[in-house]
Structure formats: structure tokens, C-alpha cells
C-alpha positions in Angstrom: -72.0 35.2 74.9 -75.3 35.7 72.8 -75.2 38.4 70.8 -78.0 41.2 71.3 -79.9 43.4 69.9 -77.2 46.3 69.8 -74.6 43.9 68.5 -76.6 43.3 65.8 -77.5 46.8 65.0 -73.9 47.8 64.9 -73.3 45.2 62.5 -75.7 45.7 60.4 -75.0 49.5 60.4 -71.5 48.9 59.4 -72.7 46.9 56.3 -75.3 49.4 55.1 -72.7 51.7 55.3 -70.2 49.9 53.0 -72.7 49.0 50.2 -73.7 52.7 50.4 -70.2 53.8 49.4 -70.8 51.6 46.6 -74.1 52.8 45.1 -73.1 56.4 46.0 -70.0 56.4 44.1 -71.7 54.2 40.9 -72.6 57.5 39.0 -69.2 58.3 39.1 -67.6 55.2 37.4 -68.1 56.7 33.4 -64.5 55.4 32.2 -62.1 52.5 32.8 -59.6 54.9 34.8 -62.3 55.6 37.1 -63.4 52.0 38.0 -59.6 50.7 38.2 -57.5 53.7 39.0 -59.8 56.1 41.3 -59.2 58.1 38.6 -55.6 59.0 40.2 -56.8 61.6 42.0 -57.0 61.2 45.9 -54.9 62.6 48.2 -51.9 61.0 50.4 -53.7 60.9 53.8 -56.5 59.2 52.2 -54.4 56.6 50.2 -52.0 56.2 52.9 -54.6 54.7 55.3 -56.3 52.6 52.9 -52.4 51.4 51.9 -52.1 49.9 55.1 -55.8 48.7 55.5 -55.6 46.9 52.4 -53.1 44.9 54.0 -55.2 44.7 57.2 -57.4 42.2 56.2 -57.9 39.2 57.7 -54.7 37.5 57.0 -53.3 40.2 59.5 -55.6 40.6 62.1 -56.9 36.8 62.4 -53.2 35.6 61.0 -51.5 37.9 63.1 -52.9 36.7 66.3 -53.0 33.2 65.6 -49.1 33.8 65.0 -49.2 35.7 68.2 -50.5 32.5 70.2 -48.5 30.1 68.0 -44.7 31.9 68.0 -44.7 34.1 70.7 -43.6 38.1 70.4 -41.5 37.0 67.8 -44.1 37.5 65.4 -43.7 41.2 65.7 -41.0 40.3 63.1 -43.5 40.5 60.1 -43.7 44.1 60.7 -40.5 45.6 62.0 -38.2 43.7 59.9 -40.7 42.2 57.6 -42.4 45.2 56.6 -41.4 49.0 57.6 -38.0 48.7 55.8 -39.6 47.5 52.7 -42.4 50.3 52.8 -39.7 52.8 53.0 -38.0 51.3 50.2 -41.4 51.6 48.1 -41.6 55.2 49.2 -38.1 56.2 48.6 -37.0 54.4 45.7 -39.9 52.3 43.5 -42.8 54.6 43.5 -41.2 57.0 40.8 -40.6 54.2 38.7 -44.2 53.1 38.8 -46.1 56.0 39.2 -43.7 57.9 36.3 -44.3 55.1 33.9 -47.8 55.7 33.7 -48.4 51.8 33.9 -51.5 50.9 34.9 -50.3 47.7 36.8 -47.5 45.9 37.9 -47.1 43.6 35.3 -48.0 46.6 32.5 -44.7 47.9 34.4 -42.7 44.6 33.3 -43.9 44.8 30.0 -42.3 48.0 29.9 -39.1 47.3 31.3 -39.0 43.6 29.8 -41.1 42.5 27.1 -44.9 40.8 26.8 -43.8 37.3 27.9 -42.6 38.3 31.3 -45.9 40.5 31.9 -48.2 37.9 31.1 -46.5 35.5 32.9 -46.5 37.6 36.5 -50.5 38.9 35.4 -51.3 35.0 35.8 -49.3 34.2 38.7 -50.6 37.3 40.6 -54.1 36.4 39.4 -53.9 33.2 41.1 -52.2 34.7 44.4 -55.2 37.4 44.6 -57.6 35.0 44.2 -56.2 32.4 46.8 -55.7 35.6 49.3 -59.0 36.5 48.6 -60.3 32.9 49.5 -58.4 33.2 52.8 -60.0 36.2 53.7 -63.8 34.4 52.8 -62.6 31.0 54.9 -61.8 33.5 58.1 -65.0 35.7 57.9 -67.3 32.2 57.6 -64.9 30.6 60.2 -66.0 33.4 62.2 -69.9 33.2 61.6 -69.7 29.5 62.8 -67.6 30.4 65.8 -70.4 32.7 66.6 -73.2 30.5 66.2 -74.7 33.1 64.6 -77.0 31.1 62.4 -77.5 28.4 64.0 -81.1 28.7 65.2 -82.0 29.5 62.0 -80.5 26.2 60.7 -82.3 24.4 63.4 -85.7 25.9 62.8 -85.6 24.6 59.3 -83.7 21.3 59.9 -80.9 21.9 57.9 -77.5 20.4 59.1 -75.3 23.1 60.8 -72.4 22.0 58.3 -74.1 23.9 56.1 -73.3 27.3 57.8 -69.7 27.6 56.6 -70.8 27.5 53.1 -73.6 29.7 53.5 -70.9 32.4 55.6 -68.6 32.2 52.3 -71.8 32.7 49.9 -72.8 35.8 52.1 -69.2 37.3 52.4 -68.8 36.9 49.0 -72.1 38.7 47.9 -71.6 41.9 50.7 -68.3 42.5 48.7 -69.4 41.9 45.2 -72.2 44.7 45.6 -69.8 47.6 46.5 -66.7 46.7 43.9 -69.0 45.9 41.2 -70.6 49.2 42.0 -67.9 51.9 42.7 -64.4 49.9 41.5 -61.3 51.3 43.3 -62.7 54.0 44.6 -65.1 52.5 46.8 -62.8 49.8 48.1 -60.2 53.0 49.0 -62.8 54.7 51.1 -64.3 51.7 52.8 -60.3 50.6 53.7 -59.8 54.2 55.5 -63.4 53.2 57.2 -62.4 49.9 58.4 -59.1 51.0 59.0 -60.3 53.2 61.8 -63.3 50.4 63.1 -60.1 48.0 63.6 -58.5 50.6 66.0 -61.9 51.1 67.4 -62.2 47.5 68.0 -59.3 46.1 69.1 -58.0 48.9 71.6 -60.8 48.1 73.9 -59.7 44.6 74.0 -55.6 44.9 74.1 -56.2 46.8 77.2 -58.7 44.6 79.1 -57.0 41.6 78.4 -54.2 42.9 79.2 -55.4 44.3 82.4 -57.0 40.7 83.1 -54.0 39.1 83.1 -51.9 41.2 85.0 -50.8 43.6 82.7 -47.4 43.3 80.6 -45.3 42.1 83.8 -48.3 39.7 84.5 -48.6 38.8 81.0 -44.8 37.6 80.7 -44.9 35.7 83.9 -47.7 33.3 82.2 -45.8 32.8 78.9 -42.9 30.8 78.3 -39.6 32.5 78.3 -39.0 32.5 74.5 -42.3 33.6 73.9 -41.5 37.3 75.0 -38.3 38.1 73.3 -38.4 38.8 69.5 -34.0 38.1 69.2 -33.0 35.7 71.7 -32.7 32.4 70.6 -32.6 33.2 67.3 -28.8 31.4 66.7 -30.6 28.1 66.3 -33.8 27.0 64.6 -34.8 25.1 67.6 -34.1 27.4 70.3 -37.3 29.7 69.8 -41.3 29.3 68.6 -40.6 30.4 65.2 -38.4 27.7 64.2 -36.5 29.8 62.0 -32.3 30.8 63.1 -31.3 34.6 62.8 -30.0 34.1 58.8 -33.1 32.7 57.6 -35.4 35.2 59.4 -33.5 38.0 58.1 -33.2 36.6 54.3 -36.2 34.8 54.0 -38.9 37.4 55.7 -36.6 40.8 56.1 -35.5 41.1 52.5 -37.5 38.3 50.2 -40.9 37.7 51.4 -41.1 41.3 52.7 -39.3 43.3 49.7 -41.4 40.8 47.6 -44.4 41.5 48.7 -44.5 45.5 49.3 -42.3 46.3 46.5 -44.1 44.0 43.7 -47.4 43.2 45.0 -49.9 45.3 43.0 -52.4 45.2 45.5 -50.7 47.6 47.9 -48.8 49.3 44.9 -52.6 50.3 43.2 -53.8 52.2 45.8 -50.8 54.6 46.2 -51.1 54.9 42.6 -54.5 56.1 43.0 -52.9 59.6 44.2 -53.2 62.9 43.0 -49.5 63.2 42.2 -45.9 61.8 42.2 -45.3 63.3 45.4 -48.4 61.8 47.2 -47.5 58.6 45.9 -44.0 58.4 47.4 -45.7 59.6 50.5 -48.4 56.8 50.9 -46.1 53.9 52.0 -44.7 56.1 54.8 -47.5 57.5 55.8 -48.6 54.0 56.3 -45.5 53.0 58.1 -46.4 55.2 61.1 -49.1 53.3 62.8 -48.1 50.0 60.6 -45.4 50.2 63.3 -47.3 50.1 65.8 -49.7 47.3 64.9 -47.7 44.4 67.0 -49.7 46.3 69.8 -53.3 45.8 68.5 -53.1 42.8 66.5 -50.3 40.2 68.3 -50.9 40.9 72.1 -54.4 39.2 71.8 -53.1 36.2 70.6 -50.2 36.2 73.4 -52.6 37.2 76.0 -55.3 34.2 74.6 -52.7 31.5 75.7 -51.8 33.4 79.1 -55.9 33.9 80.3 -56.7 30.6 82.4 -58.2 27.8 80.1 -62.0 27.7 79.7 -64.2 24.7 79.2 -66.7 25.7 76.9 -65.0 27.4 73.8 -66.5 29.4 70.9 -66.6 26.5 68.5 -68.3 24.0 71.1 -71.9 23.7 69.3 -75.2 24.2 71.1 -76.8 21.4 73.2 -80.3 21.7 71.0 -77.7 20.2 68.2 -79.9 17.2 66.9 -78.1 16.2 63.4 -75.6 13.7 63.2 -72.6 15.9 61.9 -73.7 18.4 64.4 -73.6 15.6 67.4 -70.6 14.7 66.5 -68.8 18.2 66.9 -70.2 18.2 70.2 -69.2 15.0 71.2 -64.9 16.1 69.7 -64.9 19.6 71.6 -66.9 18.5 74.6 -63.4 18.7 76.6 -61.7 20.8 74.9 -59.8 21.6 77.4 -57.8 18.3 77.2 -56.4 19.4 74.1 -56.6 23.9 74.4 -54.3 26.4 75.2 -55.7 29.1 77.3 -58.5 30.1 75.1 -57.1 28.1 72.1 -59.3 25.2 71.7 -58.6 22.1 69.2 -58.7 22.7 65.8 -62.6 21.4 64.4 -63.1 20.8 60.7 -66.0 23.1 59.8 -67.6 20.9 57.4 -67.4 17.2 59.0 -67.4 18.6 62.8 -64.6 16.4 63.6 -61.0 17.0 65.5 -58.3 17.3 63.2 -55.4 15.4 64.6 -51.4 15.8 62.9 -49.4 12.7 62.0 -48.9 11.8 66.1 -52.6 11.6 66.2 -52.3 14.9 68.6 -55.2 17.3 68.3 -54.1 20.3 66.6 -55.2 23.9 68.4 -56.7 26.2 66.1 -54.8 29.7 66.5 -56.7 31.0 63.5 -59.5 31.1 66.8 -57.5 33.2 69.3 -59.1 37.0 68.2 -62.6 35.4 68.1 -62.6 33.4 71.5 -61.0 36.7 72.7 -63.7 38.9 71.7 -66.4 36.4 73.2 -64.5 35.9 76.1 -63.8 39.8 77.4 -65.8 41.7 75.8 -69.7 42.9 76.8 -73.2 43.7 74.8 -72.2 46.3 72.5 -68.6 46.3 72.9 -68.6 42.6 71.2 -70.9 44.0 68.4 -67.9 46.7 67.8 -65.3 44.2 68.2 -66.6 41.8 66.0 -68.0 44.7 63.3 -64.0 45.4 63.7 -63.3 41.9 62.4 -65.8 42.0 59.7 -64.0 45.0 58.4 -60.7 43.3 58.0 -62.2 40.3 56.0 -64.1 42.8 54.0 -61.1 45.1 53.8 -58.6 42.0 52.8 -61.1 40.9 50.3 -61.7 43.9 49.0 -58.2 44.9 47.9 -57.3 41.6 46.1 -60.0 41.4 44.2 -59.9 44.8 42.8 -56.4 44.3 42.3 -57.7 41.0 40.0 -60.3 42.9 38.2 -57.4 45.5 37.2 -54.9 42.7 35.8 -57.4 40.8 34.4 -59.0 43.3 32.7 -56.0 45.3 30.9 -52.8 42.8 31.2 -54.7 39.7 30.0 -58.0 40.2 28.4 -57.1 43.6 26.6 -53.6 42.4 25.3 -54.6 39.0 24.2 -58.3 38.4 24.0 -59.9 41.7 22.6 -57.6 44.6 21.8 -58.8 48.1 20.7 -62.5 47.7 22.5 -64.3 50.9 23.3 -63.2 52.0 26.9 -66.6 51.1 28.0 -66.5 47.7 27.0 -63.4 47.3 29.0 -65.2 48.8 32.2 -68.0 46.2 31.9 -65.5 43.5 32.0 -63.9 44.7 34.9 -67.1 44.4 36.6 -67.4 41.1 35.5 -64.0 40.3 36.4 -65.3 41.1 39.7 -68.0 38.0 39.6 -65.3 36.3 38.1 -62.9 36.9 40.9 -65.2 36.5 44.0 -66.4 32.8 42.5 -63.0 31.8 42.0 -62.2 33.2 45.4 -65.3 31.1 46.9 -63.7 28.0 45.6 -60.3 28.8 47.1 -61.4 29.5 50.8 -61.9 25.7 51.0 -58.1 24.8 50.6 -57.6 27.0 53.8 -59.5 24.4 56.0 -56.3 22.4 55.8 -54.2 25.3 58.2 -54.5 25.9 61.9 -53.0 29.2 61.0 -53.6 31.3 57.7 -50.7 33.1 58.1 -48.8 30.4 57.1 -51.2 29.3 54.5 -50.5 33.6 53.2 -46.9 33.1 53.3 -46.7 29.8 51.4 -48.6 31.7 48.5 -46.1 34.8 48.7 -42.8 32.3 48.5 -44.1 30.9 45.2 -45.1 34.7 43.5 -43.8 37.4 45.3 -40.4 35.9 45.8 -38.9 34.8 42.5 -40.8 38.4 41.3 -38.7 40.4 43.8 -35.3 39.4 42.0 -36.8 40.1 38.8 -37.9 43.2 39.8 -34.7 44.1 41.6 -32.7 43.4 38.9 -34.4 45.2 36.4 -34.4 48.1 38.3 -31.0 48.5 39.5 -29.2 47.0 36.5 -29.9 47.7 32.9 -27.8 45.1 31.5 -30.7 42.8 32.2 -32.6 41.6 29.7 -36.7 40.5 28.8 -35.7 36.8 27.9 -33.4 36.2 31.6 -36.0 37.8 33.7 -38.8 35.4 31.9 -36.4 32.2 32.5 -35.7 33.6 36.1 -39.6 34.0 36.9 -40.2 30.7 36.0 -37.4 29.2 37.1 -37.8 30.7 40.5 -41.4 29.7 40.7 -40.3 26.3 40.2 -37.8 25.9 42.3 -40.2 26.8 45.1 -42.2 24.5 44.1 -39.4 21.7 44.1 -38.4 23.0 47.3 -42.1 22.7 49.0 -42.3 19.1 47.8 -38.9 18.0 49.3 -39.5 19.8 52.6 -42.2 19.0 55.4 -42.7 20.6 58.8 -42.7 19.2 61.9 -45.6 16.9 62.6 -47.2 17.7 59.1 -48.8 15.0 56.9 -47.1 15.1 53.9 -49.3 17.2 50.8 -50.7 20.4 51.0 -48.0 21.2 53.9 -45.4 19.8 52.0 -43.1 16.6 51.3 -45.6 15.5 47.8 -42.4 14.4 45.8 -40.2 13.2 49.0 -39.4 14.0 52.0 -35.9 15.3 52.1 -35.7 18.0 55.1 -37.9 18.4 58.4 -38.2 22.0 59.3 -39.5 22.9 62.7 -42.2 25.2 61.3 -44.6 25.8 58.6 -43.5 28.9 59.0 -39.4 28.7 59.0 -40.5 25.9 55.8 -42.2 29.2 54.1 -39.0 31.5 54.6 -36.6 29.0 53.3 -39.0 28.4 50.2 -38.8 32.2 49.3 -34.9 32.2 49.9 -34.3 29.5 47.0 -37.1 31.0 45.0 -35.3 34.2 45.1 -31.9 32.7 45.0 -32.3 30.5 41.8 -34.2 33.8 39.8 -31.2 36.0 40.9 -28.7 33.8 39.8 -30.2 32.7 36.6 -31.3 36.0 35.7 -27.7 37.2 35.4 -25.9 34.4 34.5 -28.9 34.5 30.9 -28.4 38.5 30.6 -25.0 38.3 30.4 -25.1 35.7 27.7 -28.2 38.1 25.7 -28.7 41.6 23.8 -29.3 44.1 26.6 -32.0 47.0 25.2 -30.8 50.4 24.1 -30.3 52.8 26.9 -32.9 55.5 25.9 -35.1 52.8 26.1 -35.0 52.2 29.6 -35.2 55.7 30.8 -37.9 56.3 33.8 -37.4 52.4 33.9 -33.9 51.8 35.4 -32.5 53.7 38.2 -29.4 54.9 37.1 -30.8 56.1 34.4 -33.9 58.3 35.6 -33.8 61.8 36.8 -34.2 61.7 40.3 -37.1 63.2 42.1 -36.8 67.0 43.1 -37.9 67.7 46.8 -35.9 71.2 47.4 -39.8 72.8 47.4 -41.2 71.0 50.2 -40.6 71.7 53.9 -37.6 69.7 55.2 -40.2 67.6 57.3 -42.5 66.2 54.3 -39.4 64.9 52.2 -39.9 61.3 51.6 -36.0 61.2 52.8 -36.3 62.9 55.9 -39.3 60.9 56.9 -37.9 58.0 55.9 -34.5 58.5 58.3 -37.0 59.1 61.5 -39.2 55.8 60.7 -35.9 53.9 61.0 -34.5 55.5 64.0 -37.9 54.8 65.8 -37.5 51.1 64.2 -34.3 50.4 65.7 -35.3 51.5 69.1 -38.8 49.0 68.8 -36.3 46.1 68.1 -33.8 46.8 70.9 -36.5 46.9 73.3 -38.4 43.7 72.3 -35.2 42.0 71.8 
């Protein structure tokens, strides 16, 4: 489907608006606190929507749609056991520690609880993770632009290879995010994330409604799918009996506990948004407010993936090139995608290398399916002019949201936890404000480099969970022991954190998903075990990382001298005064909201079991 003037107008208005927010807020960025922490002055509902939107980037919108097509309704576990319980825990237990300590970042909190070396190690690993996450969002946006052939006519006019469109799209997306973050800092990111939240909902609700109607409703969708695709818990007794390729223990421990709590409790990308609230009470409510819409997002982002594979296959997918293409690389792309129906699954085409234009294959020579194109092909297949522009703008908004959240987290950690701590101490505040802006430029450039690593995966959610298993999984063990066991020490925390990361690396190097080539997918040391899916490998990598860190931290803590209790007040749960709630209305108390969320969560798991 060709984009019309209305579609272009909707997208251009969106880009003008997000850049306009950055220009409007620039005059308020007078100090580093304004730039990095939004002055800690925003209301809870603004931060709550930004909290969920910061996580609602390309990884979620594209990745969850892709996972829905690849793994079925079991993908809902990423929400109902892989997000909501951890978000409740953050709001009820952890935000008082973060907000009350006045720490400007998660690594700085680790310095207060443990020591400088633990902070430094986490700051470096977190900076790497945010760069990879932002790069994944860039990759997804570039793939979307390439999928829609937005610049095909322009490149053909100037006789440029169509393979360059991927590189050009990465540069364009980088410049837009750089523009409004460089100007308005975290405040600009938060207000844009609120806008992006509403755009994503407005763009995807019609897609789900139209798609579901066209496949015959929920009953028609279930009839068109394999039995295992319409259940979340059935078949979890054995890893080979469900599309996710993991048994109940690996799912509950790997995703529901380690990866989930490791992300929501320790990832500064989301914690930073809550800490921008105007009070500790607001900060506690932020994750709980965000959990309400988050609980229903499977119906918005996973269902399109299921509908994509249930829709009858089409002979011309979005990635097929224009017949007018004359360049060698483009002609190769035409040849390789000219009969995608042989390899496709509903609206999911074979995966094409975005640079060479060749179909990618597994170790058996079988073409890989490009699950990341589930959502874009759904938009092109079902949406008419005007509505298509809204849907594409919703996708672009998700990319902007994911990139901006990671870049603002990167520039804060770089400036406060690395630059100020180790390179240039005691400089004027204006110097750190300037450094924060230039760190934004550096973060964008590094993200552009990592975007190319994502081309080796056919589901960006697999890529993201792999990164989390290396960084967040071992970190969660450190936080859990640090907050609830006053005996844990700095030497133990540092040793355990490093060892947990090493354990994740070794496990990844010794295991491989089924049908994958040794290398970036694992098995680069030796293939000692094969998992049914990449997601199963990620879950068990996280379990090993967490377990090794936990055990070593406990053992070494018992062998080293703990800090005096008076130094741990406000940093350890048993030594910290509990938040007072009696002055709040009963329905506004975090614990009451948490109980209501848990009840609704149990109901959803029972209905879709």
C-alpha cells in the first residue's frame, strides 16, 4: 500500500511536535538536576504513563508482536508473571529506598549501600546495556522504513543502491531523538513518552479490532492457530510441549523472578522516570499506576502477532522490492523474496538481510521467518489511507520512546557515575550540564553501531532478553541481598556481580538454541546443551547468572566484615523507617492498590491458562 499525503502529514506533525517539546523545554534546563532528573517535580500520573511508555519501545511493540507470532499466547507471561508482580514490588518496597536515599542513579545507590567499585562496575555494564537497547530500537525503526519503501523512489532517482536505505534510516532516527533529548533532557523525554503512550494505544486498538474481525473473532483465531498457541500454561510441564520451549520452572524462575525483578527493580531506564516524581508518595504510586494499563497490553501488542500468522498468506509481502529496481543488490532481493509464500507463515515473510537483500537461513539451510515484520505487515495489510498513517506514527512513537528512554539513562549514568566520579570531580554544575548534552551525542553514536548486531536475530525480544540475562539478572541478586540482608558486604557484592556476569557468558558460550549457528546465538565455546528456543536459553542464562552471584555473595559476605548498622539506615529494609500511609485515603494506599492488582492478575492467568 502506498503512503498518501494524509499519511505523510500525520507522521510529519508528530515529528514536529516532539522536536517542538524539546525546543519549548530548553529554556528550563538551567541546572544538571533539571536536565538529568526533571527537577524531581512531576506528578505521579505523568511519571506513571512515562514509566510504562519508557518500556513501550520498539522492543515491546515490535518484539512482543514478533513473540506472539513465534511463541503464541504464552508470550503473555512477559506481562502477567514477567512484569506486573515486579512492578508491584518496586512500588511497595523499593521506591522508598531509591527516592529516600536521594541517589541520582541506580549505580549511585549501589555506592551508598556497598562501595565504589560495585558502583563503577554496574555503571559500566548498565551503560553498555542501554546502548544495546537503544540500538535495537534504531534497528527496528530502520527495518520499518525499509519495509515501507519510504525512500525507494528517492534512492532510485539518484541511482543509489537500495541497500543504503537501512543505513540512511538509522541516521534519520538517531538525529530526531538526539534533537529533543539534547534540548530538553529527561523532562522532554517524559512528556514525549506520555504523548507516545496515547499514540500507541490509538494506533493499535483499531488494528486489533479490524484484524480480529477479519479472522472471525476470538473463536476464529483459535481455530486458525495450533492448539498450543492459544494457551499460556498448558504444556508447561515439558519444554518440548509448548512453542516457548521452556518448562514451568524455567519460566517462573528465569522470567517471572530473575529477569522480571532484575529489570523492573534495578534498570535505571524505568527507575529514573519514577524518581522524577514530586514526592516519595508519588514515586511509590508510579509503578502501580503503570501496572494497570500494562496488564492489558497483551491484547494490544501480542494479539496482532497471533492474527498475523492466522491471516491467509499473501503472495506479495512488504519486504518485496519494487519491480523498478535496477541495482544488483536490489535485484537479488527481488529474486529471493519473489516467492515468499513458499517460506511464509501468514503475513510473516522470510527474513531478508537488510544490507545484502538475501534470504537468511538456519544451519539446515531452511529460510528464517522474519517475525519482526508481523506488526508492519499487519498495518499494511489491514489499514487504509489515513488510518495507516496513524498506525505507522504509533510504531514510530514506540521507537522514539525506547531510544529516548535509554539515551537519557545513558547520559545520566555516564555523567554522574563515570565522568564526575572518575574523570573530572568538583567541576561547576554548568560543566556537568554541558557534559550531559555531549554524552547524549556519544550515546546516540554508540547506539547506531550496536543497531547492526540486531540483524542476526529474527525476533528482537530474543536479543533484548539475552542482554538482560547478562546485566540485570546478576544485578538483581546483588540488590536482593543488599536490601534485605544487612550482613552482605561490598567485597562480596562486587565479586558476586562480576562472577554472575561471567557465569552468564560461559553458559551462553556452552549452549545453543535449536537450528541456530554457533556464534552470536551461543555455542561459541562448545555446544554442551541445545535448548528448544532462544528464549529458553535466555531464561536459563539468567538463572545461572543470578544463582552464581547469590551463592558467592552470601559465602564471601560471611567471610568479610560488614558495615556498621548506623551506616545502613535507609539502605536496608530492616533498618529503614516504614513509609507512613495513615493520612492517605484507603484506596490511594500503595498496598491496597497492590492487592487489587494481584487479584486481577490471578484472574487473567486463570482465564487464559
